[in-house]
Backbone bond lengths (Angstrom), bond angles and torsions (degrees), N, CA, C in turn:
res aa  C-N    CA-C-N  psi(-1)  N-CA   C-N-CA  omega(-1)  CA-C   N-CA-C  phi
1 M - - - 1.516 - - 1.565 108.58 -
2 W 1.306 116.87 -39.46 1.475 116.86 176.36 1.499 111.80 -97.56
3 R 1.279 117.16 140.60 1.415 121.71 -179.68 1.577 111.50 -70.73
4 P 1.322 115.17 144.36 1.443 116.69 -179.11 1.546 109.31 -67.07
5 R 1.289 116.80 145.51 1.472 122.12 -175.35 1.536 108.28 -77.57
6 A 1.288 116.66 127.68 1.474 123.30 -174.51 1.511 109.71 -91.46
7 K 1.184 116.99 144.58 1.525 123.74 179.66 1.493 106.41 -77.69
8 S 1.364 116.83 136.58 1.475 123.22 178.32 1.492 109.55 -73.86
9 T 1.279 115.74 137.45 1.463 121.39 179.88 1.486 114.93 -94.33
10 V 1.413 114.95 -0.28 1.515 124.20 177.06 1.534 107.93 -81.12
11 K 1.300 113.12 124.15 1.468 116.71 179.98 1.501 108.55 -100.83
12 I 1.373 114.85 139.89 1.457 122.86 -179.30 1.488 107.64 -99.42
13 R 1.369 115.32 112.02 1.442 117.19 -179.06 1.537 110.02 -79.31
14 D 1.357 112.29 146.36 1.452 120.66 174.82 1.562 112.17 -78.18
15 T 1.327 115.69 132.62 1.472 120.87 176.56 1.499 108.83 -116.20
16 P 1.227 121.09 81.79 1.490 122.84 179.71 1.451 115.43 -64.19
17 S 1.361 116.29 -20.31 1.486 119.06 -175.89 1.521 110.39 -84.45
18 S 1.310 119.72 -6.77 1.456 124.20 -179.12 1.595 107.73 -67.23
19 P 1.284 118.26 134.04 1.477 120.89 -179.58 1.563 110.87 -71.04
20 F 1.298 120.09 -15.60 1.490 121.68 -179.45 1.492 112.45 -98.95
21 S 1.251 119.22 8.17 1.445 119.76 179.82 1.544 111.03 -80.81
22 F 1.250 115.24 139.17 1.498 120.59 -178.06 1.527 104.32 -152.50
23 S 1.268 112.25 149.11 1.535 118.10 178.44 1.441 114.57 -91.10
24 T 1.417 117.83 -33.32 1.465 119.57 -179.33 1.530 109.01 -129.35
25 F 1.348 112.83 174.51 1.448 119.61 -179.27 1.497 115.19 -72.20
26 K 1.337 114.93 -22.44 1.464 120.01 179.28 1.500 111.73 -65.80
27 D 1.349 116.33 -28.86 1.474 121.02 -179.85 1.520 111.37 -56.10
28 I 1.302 115.13 -32.41 1.524 118.84 179.52 1.502 111.15 -61.16
29 Q 1.319 118.49 -48.98 1.410 122.74 177.91 1.508 112.66 -61.89
30 N 1.301 116.33 -42.61 1.539 118.62 173.55 1.494 114.06 -61.08
31 L 1.316 112.56 -42.10 1.510 118.46 178.67 1.502 112.42 -58.79
32 C 1.346 114.68 -45.05 1.466 118.85 -179.60 1.478 112.23 -64.81
33 I 1.332 117.37 -40.75 1.443 119.99 179.70 1.492 112.59 -66.49
34 E 1.293 117.71 -38.58 1.471 118.51 177.50 1.449 116.56 -71.73
35 D 1.330 115.28 -38.57 1.465 116.79 179.42 1.528 115.30 -79.58
36 H 1.326 117.41 -11.03 1.474 118.14 -179.57 1.500 111.50 -71.30
37 P 1.307 123.32 119.12 1.454 124.65 -174.93 1.501 108.35 -71.86
38 S 1.293 111.82 148.43 1.502 119.27 -179.65 1.508 112.98 -95.64
39 S 1.282 118.65 -13.92 1.444 125.38 177.02 1.480 114.23 -61.64
40 P 1.365 123.21 -46.06 1.476 119.82 177.28 1.536 113.47 -58.92
41 I 1.321 114.57 -33.96 1.442 114.66 178.75 1.543 112.90 -64.79
42 K 1.346 111.33 -43.96 1.512 114.28 177.14 1.468 110.18 -63.22
43 K 1.389 118.73 -40.25 1.454 120.41 -174.51 1.609 109.48 -66.92
44 S 1.395 116.79 -40.48 1.439 116.63 174.08 1.480 113.01 -65.95
45 S 1.330 117.37 -35.09 1.409 118.53 176.99 1.547 111.87 -64.93
46 S 1.300 115.88 -40.05 1.496 118.22 178.55 1.565 108.08 -67.26
47 I 1.359 120.33 -36.80 1.439 121.06 -179.92 1.509 110.98 -62.71
48 F 1.332 114.65 -45.33 1.474 119.24 179.95 1.481 110.39 -67.32
49 H 1.271 114.93 -31.93 1.522 117.92 178.22 1.583 109.16 -67.19
50 R 1.293 115.67 -38.28 1.484 119.22 178.44 1.532 108.99 -68.96
51 V 1.305 118.11 -38.71 1.432 119.80 -178.69 1.538 110.49 -66.59
52 R 1.332 114.66 -35.73 1.444 117.68 176.20 1.503 113.78 -66.55
53 L 1.313 113.45 -38.13 1.441 120.67 176.69 1.478 113.22 -64.08
54 A 1.333 116.74 -42.49 1.460 122.64 -179.56 1.610 109.91 -69.73
55 T 1.295 114.08 -38.69 1.443 116.90 175.99 1.506 114.16 -64.62
56 T 1.282 115.55 -41.76 1.489 123.59 177.15 1.531 106.66 -60.94
57 F 1.285 120.14 -49.73 1.483 121.14 -177.28 1.501 111.50 -65.59
58 L 1.312 121.55 -40.58 1.380 123.31 177.73 1.585 111.54 -65.90
59 R 1.267 115.99 -40.07 1.512 120.31 175.83 1.533 112.71 -61.45
60 S 1.396 114.34 -45.41 1.419 117.89 -179.33 1.520 111.34 -69.15
61 L 1.379 117.15 -33.12 1.408 119.15 172.14 1.500 117.57 -62.04
62 S 1.360 114.40 -42.34 1.447 119.15 -179.39 1.494 110.00 -69.38
63 L 1.388 118.59 -32.50 1.442 119.49 177.09 1.510 112.09 -70.99
64 S 1.328 118.34 -33.82 1.412 122.06 -178.37 1.566 108.22 -71.09
65 L 1.327 113.34 -35.87 1.490 113.93 179.99 1.572 115.19 -72.86
66 S 1.337 112.39 -30.72 1.451 120.39 176.21 1.495 114.82 -83.98
67 D 1.364 119.07 -13.18 1.418 122.89 177.69 1.475 112.76 -72.58
68 P 1.398 120.31 121.78 1.369 119.21 -175.74 1.510 115.69 -65.05
69 E 1.351 117.45 -22.88 1.446 124.39 178.44 1.519 111.43 -67.76
70 H 1.384 113.98 -39.70 1.471 119.86 -179.22 1.547 113.08 -85.71
71 N 1.351 111.67 -27.21 1.439 116.46 -176.65 1.493 115.85 -99.76
72 A 1.357 115.22 8.47 1.460 121.57 -177.89 1.481 107.53 -69.41
73 T 1.383 116.20 140.93 1.425 123.86 178.12 1.534 107.80 -108.67
74 P 1.350 117.63 136.55 1.457 116.00 176.57 1.504 113.40 -60.55
75 A 1.306 115.38 154.96 1.514 120.37 -173.60 1.430 108.73 -64.03
76 H 1.338 123.19 -32.35 1.486 121.73 -174.62 1.554 110.70 -79.04
77 N 1.381 116.49 -14.46 1.504 117.70 176.05 1.453 112.96 -87.79
78 K 1.343 122.14 -16.20 1.437 125.42 -175.65 1.552 108.05 -74.03
79 T 1.330 114.86 154.28 1.449 122.69 -179.51 1.569 104.24 -83.55
80 T 1.280 118.44 94.88 1.482 123.57 177.45 1.484 110.61 -115.28
81 T 1.345 113.68 162.80 1.523 119.98 177.85 1.503 107.47 -74.07
82 P 1.305 116.38 125.88 1.551 118.51 179.52 1.539 108.71 -70.46
83 P 1.264 119.88 150.47 1.469 121.43 179.12 1.520 109.33 -60.13
84 L 1.333 112.94 162.36 1.482 118.73 -175.52 1.515 110.42 -64.00
85 Q 1.389 118.12 -28.71 1.476 119.87 -175.64 1.587 107.18 -74.49
86 E 1.349 116.99 -26.58 1.446 116.97 -178.47 1.489 114.94 -89.23
87 Q 1.337 116.62 -9.34 1.532 119.10 -178.35 1.535 106.37 -76.32
88 P 1.323 115.21 149.06 1.471 122.02 173.07 1.498 112.10 -58.65
89 L 1.306 117.61 139.06 1.459 121.29 -178.85 1.520 108.73 -79.47
90 I 1.328 113.95 115.26 1.478 120.39 -179.94 1.523 106.79 -124.60
91 T 1.284 116.65 128.35 1.464 119.31 -177.50 1.525 107.48 -132.48
92 I 1.342 114.75 160.86 1.415 120.86 173.54 1.559 106.58 -128.26
93 P 1.288 114.10 139.21 1.462 119.08 -178.37 1.541 114.06 -74.76
94 G 1.319 117.13 152.18 1.469 121.08 177.11 1.482 114.52 77.17
95 A 1.299 120.84 15.23 1.415 125.21 -178.33 1.523 113.77 -124.99
96 D 1.367 119.00 27.00 1.362 125.39 -172.63 1.596 111.69 -69.46
97 T 1.281 116.50 -24.72 1.445 120.24 -173.50 1.544 114.24 -119.38
98 R 1.333 111.85 26.21 1.442 116.40 -178.46 1.480 112.65 -152.91
99 I 1.305 117.03 172.38 1.476 123.37 173.53 1.550 107.40 -109.08
100 V 1.330 114.22 128.01 1.412 118.53 179.98 1.570 109.22 -110.91
101 V 1.279 116.36 127.71 1.507 119.41 -174.59 1.545 107.13 -126.16
102 Y 1.264 115.09 119.18 1.507 121.03 171.61 1.530 103.37 -93.25
103 Y 1.354 114.21 124.06 1.428 123.31 -179.54 1.498 113.73 -148.29
104 T 1.310 115.68 -177.79 1.527 120.33 173.05 1.451 110.83 -135.66
105 S 1.279 120.30 139.42 1.437 127.78 176.17 1.506 115.08 -91.89
106 L 1.360 116.73 -1.96 1.489 122.02 -179.61 1.565 109.43 -83.12
107 R 1.322 111.40 140.93 1.479 118.25 -178.08 1.552 113.66 -96.02
108 V 1.372 115.15 25.95 1.393 119.92 -177.80 1.546 113.10 -61.47
109 V 1.295 113.31 -50.39 1.506 120.99 173.11 1.562 107.54 -106.88
110 R 1.324 113.91 113.13 1.431 122.93 -173.85 1.540 111.21 -57.08
111 S 1.324 115.38 -50.71 1.459 120.61 -176.92 1.564 111.38 -62.40
112 T 1.274 116.03 -39.82 1.551 116.97 177.07 1.503 109.81 -64.98
113 F 1.344 116.70 -43.60 1.504 120.30 -178.69 1.479 109.45 -62.60
114 E 1.339 119.50 -42.15 1.416 120.90 -177.29 1.515 110.96 -69.67
115 D 1.337 118.00 -36.83 1.483 122.67 176.66 1.535 110.46 -59.70
116 C 1.391 112.78 -45.68 1.503 116.92 179.11 1.527 111.81 -59.04
117 K 1.382 115.71 -48.70 1.450 119.66 -176.47 1.535 109.19 -63.81
118 T 1.321 120.61 -35.70 1.426 123.25 -179.02 1.525 111.50 -68.72
119 V 1.278 117.97 -40.79 1.480 124.75 178.79 1.548 106.93 -65.74
120 Q 1.316 117.15 -46.73 1.466 121.10 -178.21 1.529 109.92 -60.63
121 S 1.353 114.22 -42.29 1.474 117.91 -177.92 1.551 110.73 -64.50
122 I 1.334 117.10 -41.82 1.479 123.15 -179.36 1.556 107.78 -63.30
123 L 1.360 118.22 -47.13 1.418 119.01 -174.63 1.502 115.64 -73.29
124 R 1.295 114.83 -30.56 1.510 119.62 179.42 1.539 107.99 -72.27
125 G 1.277 119.54 -19.79 1.427 117.57 178.61 1.496 115.23 -73.94
126 F 1.350 119.75 -9.45 1.423 122.99 174.75 1.503 115.14 -90.13
127 R 1.360 117.17 -8.89 1.450 122.30 173.57 1.563 111.61 58.72
128 V 1.381 113.19 51.96 1.452 117.54 178.16 1.506 103.19 -126.16
129 L 1.302 116.14 171.04 1.513 123.59 -178.04 1.550 107.93 -68.55
130 I 1.277 117.66 121.31 1.435 124.53 178.81 1.611 109.35 -117.53
131 D 1.290 113.20 121.61 1.450 118.56 174.87 1.502 109.46 -96.38
132 E 1.306 117.71 95.65 1.445 124.06 -175.07 1.495 110.83 -91.07
133 R 1.336 116.37 114.14 1.537 122.38 -174.74 1.472 103.93 -110.38
134 D 1.361 113.82 108.95 1.479 121.53 177.18 1.498 112.65 -87.31
135 L 1.310 117.16 112.48 1.525 118.32 -179.28 1.497 116.56 -69.27
136 S 1.337 113.89 -19.53 1.507 117.81 179.09 1.586 109.71 -80.23
137 M 1.240 119.15 -14.31 1.439 123.44 178.45 1.506 111.74 -94.12
138 D 1.324 119.83 -23.18 1.421 125.04 -179.78 1.533 110.01 -152.43
139 S 1.349 111.91 114.60 1.441 116.07 -175.38 1.523 112.55 -73.13
140 S 1.323 116.14 -17.20 1.511 117.10 179.85 1.571 110.29 -66.43
141 L 1.401 113.79 -23.72 1.471 113.92 -179.37 1.519 111.96 -67.59
142 L 1.364 116.22 -28.58 1.512 118.31 173.82 1.501 111.77 -62.64
143 N 1.329 116.42 -43.10 1.459 120.32 -179.72 1.566 108.81 -65.87
144 E 1.309 114.81 -34.40 1.505 120.33 178.27 1.554 109.37 -64.60
145 L 1.331 116.22 -44.33 1.430 121.38 -179.34 1.469 111.83 -65.25
146 N 1.350 117.29 -45.08 1.440 120.14 173.82 1.455 117.76 -58.68
147 Q 1.315 117.13 -35.88 1.467 121.40 177.71 1.592 111.51 -70.13
148 I 1.394 114.03 -33.93 1.379 116.08 176.01 1.574 113.74 -62.51
149 F 1.323 112.78 -47.05 1.464 114.58 -179.44 1.555 116.65 -75.28
150 S 1.353 112.82 -29.32 1.413 117.50 175.48 1.550 113.66 -67.97
151 G 1.369 113.88 -30.11 1.464 117.86 178.74 1.481 114.80 -83.73
152 G 1.403 116.51 -30.44 1.440 122.18 -178.80 1.439 114.99 -100.28
153 G 1.303 117.87 -1.08 1.454 119.34 -179.64 1.511 111.11 102.72
154 N 1.316 116.21 159.79 1.544 117.17 -177.55 1.462 108.01 -96.79
155 C 1.297 117.91 162.46 1.443 124.48 -178.70 1.554 111.06 -89.80
156 G 1.317 118.04 4.62 1.486 116.86 175.40 1.516 111.98 90.70
157 R 1.300 119.00 4.57 1.459 119.25 179.79 1.561 105.89 -154.20
158 K 1.375 111.50 172.40 1.453 117.15 -178.48 1.549 113.70 -64.01
159 L 1.324 117.08 137.58 1.445 118.29 -178.27 1.475 110.92 -75.58
160 T 1.357 114.96 120.04 1.459 121.91 178.08 1.558 108.46 -125.37
161 L 1.300 115.54 174.71 1.490 121.43 -177.65 1.541 106.35 -109.83
162 P 1.320 114.63 153.42 1.415 130.89 -5.42 1.515 114.83 -76.39
163 R 1.369 118.92 165.04 1.451 125.96 171.98 1.570 105.90 -125.19
164 V 1.319 116.34 129.36 1.471 119.51 -175.75 1.494 111.01 -118.19
165 F 1.315 117.10 136.40 1.438 125.33 173.79 1.547 107.81 -121.88
166 I 1.340 118.86 128.06 1.442 119.30 177.66 1.557 106.90 -124.23
167 G 1.357 110.94 122.69 1.482 116.81 -176.35 1.501 112.67 65.96
168 G 1.370 116.91 29.56 1.424 122.42 -177.87 1.555 114.28 78.58
169 R 1.284 120.12 0.94 1.419 122.02 179.37 1.530 109.08 -108.84
170 Y 1.324 114.52 140.32 1.477 122.19 -176.85 1.505 107.35 -76.89
171 M 1.377 113.39 129.21 1.465 119.32 -176.53 1.522 113.67 -111.43
172 G 1.399 114.73 -20.09 1.464 116.86 176.52 1.495 112.32 125.85
173 G 1.313 116.23 -162.08 1.473 120.19 -174.83 1.550 108.78 -108.53
174 A 1.295 114.95 -151.67 1.473 120.88 -171.18 1.573 109.60 -67.54
175 E 1.316 118.05 -41.47 1.457 119.34 -177.83 1.516 111.53 -66.58
176 E 1.367 116.52 -39.52 1.456 117.42 180.00 1.562 112.19 -67.33
177 I 1.317 114.46 -38.51 1.488 118.36 -179.61 1.536 109.34 -65.21
178 R 1.310 116.15 -38.40 1.503 120.80 -178.63 1.579 107.55 -65.66
179 Q 1.273 116.99 -45.82 1.439 121.40 179.23 1.507 113.15 -61.20
180 L 1.358 115.09 -47.88 1.455 120.54 179.61 1.503 110.83 -64.42
181 N 1.284 120.36 -35.01 1.455 123.36 177.70 1.516 112.74 -71.14
182 E 1.351 116.25 -38.82 1.467 118.46 178.97 1.549 111.77 -69.91
183 S 1.325 116.36 -33.70 1.424 118.19 -177.89 1.509 113.51 -87.02
184 G 1.337 119.13 -6.74 1.428 120.85 -179.42 1.563 114.46 89.86
185 E 1.271 116.45 -4.61 1.502 119.08 -172.60 1.608 106.34 -76.88
186 L 1.266 118.34 -25.95 1.516 118.44 -173.22 1.526 107.51 -69.42
187 K 1.303 119.99 -34.92 1.493 124.01 179.08 1.546 109.34 -64.02
188 K 1.279 118.73 -34.22 1.481 124.18 178.91 1.520 110.73 -65.54
189 F 1.371 115.43 -38.77 1.480 118.91 178.00 1.500 112.98 -72.33
190 I 1.339 118.04 -27.96 1.412 119.70 -173.31 1.559 112.30 -97.76
191 E 1.302 117.08 -7.04 1.485 122.36 -178.61 1.511 111.57 -59.54
192 G 1.337 118.49 -35.93 1.460 119.47 -175.64 1.554 113.85 -79.73
193 L 1.356 118.40 -9.59 1.460 119.33 -178.02 1.586 109.30 -84.97
194 P 1.330 112.23 147.51 1.468 118.26 -178.46 1.558 112.62 -66.56
195 V 1.253 116.53 144.60 1.478 122.11 -178.04 1.583 107.07 -90.00
196 V 1.317 110.58 138.48 1.488 116.58 -178.27 1.505 108.06 -129.90
197 D 1.339 116.33 164.16 1.472 120.86 174.04 1.535 112.08 -64.51
198 S 1.296 116.41 140.08 1.423 121.70 -178.20 1.521 112.25 -91.89
199 G 1.321 116.63 18.42 1.496 117.22 177.97 1.530 114.54 -75.58
200 V 1.346 113.63 166.01 1.447 117.25 -178.42 1.548 108.92 -79.67
201 C 1.308 117.16 148.19 1.430 122.61 -177.53 1.555 107.14 -69.11
202 D 1.351 112.15 133.24 1.542 117.40 176.38 1.480 114.58 -72.07
203 V 1.303 118.62 -22.49 1.463 124.17 -175.62 1.470 111.10 -80.95
204 C 1.305 119.34 -53.77 1.498 122.63 -177.06 1.494 114.72 -106.80
205 G 1.337 117.32 -6.08 1.499 117.65 -176.79 1.491 116.68 68.55
206 G 1.276 115.70 20.74 1.509 120.21 177.46 1.490 113.33 92.53
207 Y 1.341 120.27 4.20 1.501 123.07 -179.14 1.515 112.02 -87.20
208 R 1.362 117.74 -15.49 1.484 122.50 177.97 1.464 113.40 72.88
209 F 1.318 120.54 -1.10 1.493 126.22 179.24 1.504 109.86 -138.49
210 I 1.308 114.53 148.47 1.497 120.59 174.97 1.521 107.38 -134.69
211 L 1.365 114.62 167.39 1.477 120.62 -179.83 1.547 110.79 -69.83
212 C 1.279 114.11 144.37 1.444 120.59 178.64 1.489 110.09 -65.19
213 G 1.323 120.48 135.02 1.437 122.68 -175.60 1.540 109.00 -82.93
214 Q 1.281 119.99 -23.59 1.467 121.31 -179.90 1.465 113.15 -79.48
215 C 1.268 122.88 -39.01 1.362 123.60 -176.19 1.570 114.02 -115.85
216 S 1.321 114.15 4.08 1.470 124.06 179.54 1.553 112.23 53.87
217 G 1.278 112.94 36.72 1.495 119.59 175.17 1.510 114.22 82.63
218 S 1.288 120.74 3.90 1.432 121.33 177.69 1.543 115.10 -82.98
219 H 1.385 117.18 -15.86 1.428 122.22 -172.93 1.468 115.49 58.79
220 K 1.406 117.27 22.14 1.483 119.39 178.24 1.576 104.22 -136.91
221 L 1.315 110.72 141.45 1.486 118.32 173.32 1.524 109.23 -125.55
222 Y 1.337 114.02 140.91 1.503 118.66 180.00 1.538 107.53 -97.59
223 I 1.311 115.10 122.90 1.478 120.40 174.05 1.518 105.80 -111.50
224 E 1.347 116.13 134.54 1.451 120.19 -176.13 1.436 116.78 -52.92
225 K 1.364 115.46 -47.20 1.539 119.32 -178.90 1.481 115.21 -86.60
226 A 1.296 115.49 -23.54 1.474 116.11 -175.68 1.537 112.62 -109.08
227 G 1.290 119.27 -8.51 1.481 121.28 -178.67 1.561 111.96 79.96
228 F 1.296 118.67 -153.77 1.431 121.70 -176.34 1.548 109.35 -80.02
229 K 1.381 110.84 137.64 1.433 119.27 177.41 1.530 110.04 -137.49
230 S 1.251 118.84 159.26 1.488 121.81 176.45 1.460 111.63 -69.22
231 C 1.311 115.20 141.05 1.450 121.69 178.94 1.515 109.16 -78.54
232 T 1.316 114.51 129.33 1.463 119.78 -176.59 1.516 112.95 -91.62
233 A 1.316 117.01 -2.31 1.488 121.01 -177.97 1.545 112.31 -90.37
234 C 1.269 118.20 -16.29 1.464 123.33 -175.84 1.516 112.57 -124.19
235 N 1.335 119.96 176.68 1.405 121.76 175.60 1.557 110.42 -91.20
236 E 1.347 114.03 -169.04 1.484 116.06 -173.79 1.538 112.41 -70.76
237 N 1.307 117.01 -10.66 1.430 122.52 178.90 1.525 113.12 -97.91
238 G 1.347 116.41 2.90 1.437 119.82 -178.79 1.535 112.52 75.90
239 L 1.309 119.59 26.03 1.434 121.90 -173.97 1.546 109.03 -121.12
240 I 1.327 118.39 155.14 1.411 124.90 171.83 1.528 111.68 -127.69
241 R 1.293 122.15 156.59 1.412 125.95 -178.62 1.525 107.09 -62.88
242 C 1.277 117.79 141.92 1.507 120.73 176.48 1.472 107.56 -65.72
243 P 1.369 116.77 127.69 1.495 115.68 -179.54 1.492 112.31 -74.56
244 S 1.359 119.05 -15.48 1.442 118.80 176.00 1.478 114.35 -80.32
245 C 1.383 114.85 -37.79 1.521 119.52 179.76 1.522 110.55 -79.77
246 A 1.337 121.79 -25.90 1.414 123.64 -175.64 1.432 114.28 -85.15
247 V 1.349 119.85 2.79 1.478 123.35 179.69 1.523 106.28 -66.32
């Protein structure tokens, strides 16, 4: 049924000069090994060597920056509070017999609020007259404080709260008051001030402000011909300084 397979008459000539000729399958492996260039291996080895060098350098650099011995800053280069004798002399008139504290009662910035409370607690322990001026209750006090420092010079840093004046002389902020209190120097500055009762004011209850009597705290006055106008006797909150505490 099937025809017998005929032999091909085409002869295949041997080409021994061909570069791809091989007698066994093992020659393929030998051919690949011989033709594989060695330069890429050396190149990749050199690349990895450079990467290791760069990694080692960066690691040593990061360790040197984090090392306190290499990263230590001399004491005179650090931002520290200058001694009281080196600070510019800033005074306010009419405060020779009292302590004036510019502070805020708002808790917007926790650190500032805690500093204000700490300074108030330290100063109240001496039982002297303290004129506490809350900037959050009256924005005009901020302008007043800026005028004081612009006229007497700046302290070399950003103005923060609280700011303390003793006997009309500027003493510093929270850090300065803490240091003076711990060293005992604060008591020497306050010794000359008159001692007062530490009771709460009967007029304002210790808030240092009361409602304006002219506008009843609305900060608006009605004038028949002009209509409503802002009250000039109080601040933007309709408050005035307590006459008993401001003495």
